[in-house]
VOGU-3710 file (C-alpha; in Angstrom, 3 decimals, decimal comma):
1> xxxxxxxxxx> 22,767/12,403/10,297  20,781/9,164/10,076  21,216/6,417/7,524  18,195/4,652/6,081  18,992/1,008/5,359  17,065/-1,840/3,740  15,504/-4,214/6,258  15,202/-7,008/3,689  16,237/-8,077/0,211  13,999/-6,522/-2,407
11> xxxxxxxxxx> 13,532/-4,333/-5,445  12,962/-0,586/-5,198  9,370/-0,368/-6,384  8,810/3,357/-5,835  10,754/6,436/-4,747  8,442/8,458/-2,504  10,783/11,241/-1,301  13,412/13,019/-3,394  16,623/14,614/-2,051  15,896/17,965/-0,416
21> xxxxxxxxxx> 12,494/16,834/0,890  11,607/17,738/4,480  10,661/14,570/6,353  8,850/13,933/9,632  9,441/10,843/11,740  7,607/7,938/10,134  7,513/9,393/6,599  7,988/6,893/3,782  11,136/7,352/1,689  10,988/4,339/-0,643
31> xxxxxxxxxx> 8,818/1,273/-1,128  10,529/-2,092/-1,536  8,926/-5,132/-3,143  9,852/-8,654/-2,155  7,928/-11,838/-2,942  4,946/-9,738/-4,128  4,798/-7,873/-0,795  5,293/-4,113/-0,565  7,317/-2,759/2,364  7,418/1,001/2,975
41> xxxxxxxxxx> 10,799/2,135/4,317  10,267/5,002/6,767  12,422/7,526/8,612  13,012/7,183/12,337  13,423/10,926/12,899  12,661/14,249/11,267  15,067/16,008/8,928  15,906/16,649/5,307  16,627/13,861/2,844  20,214/14,759/2,002
51> xxxxxxxxxx> 20,955/11,845/-0,311  19,152/8,995/-2,004  21,408/6,021/-2,770  19,002/3,971/-4,926  16,901/4,282/-8,070  13,604/2,692/-9,028  14,203/-0,907/-10,082  17,431/-1,359/-8,078  17,862/-4,668/-6,261  18,970/-4,125/-2,658
61> xxxxxxxxxx> 20,278/-6,501/-0,040  19,465/-6,404/3,671  21,516/-3,611/5,248  22,169/-1,693/2,000  22,149/2,092/2,271  18,981/3,610/0,794  19,393/7,226/1,850  20,685/9,735/4,382  18,602/12,123/6,488  20,233/15,169/8,080
//
């Protein structure tokens, strides 16, 4: 199990992968927006997206849980 956490403060601009999706290392899960910059949040390893902890429009802080890959 691997947790995907926010690397910076931002707003969830787009959900790219939904729970149940098969992911490869480096796949984008969500896109955060901060100060008019878009930051794709990617997986470090392959697996299945077991849980998504955010919704589009949510404000997240650095270190917040975004999702879980199993």
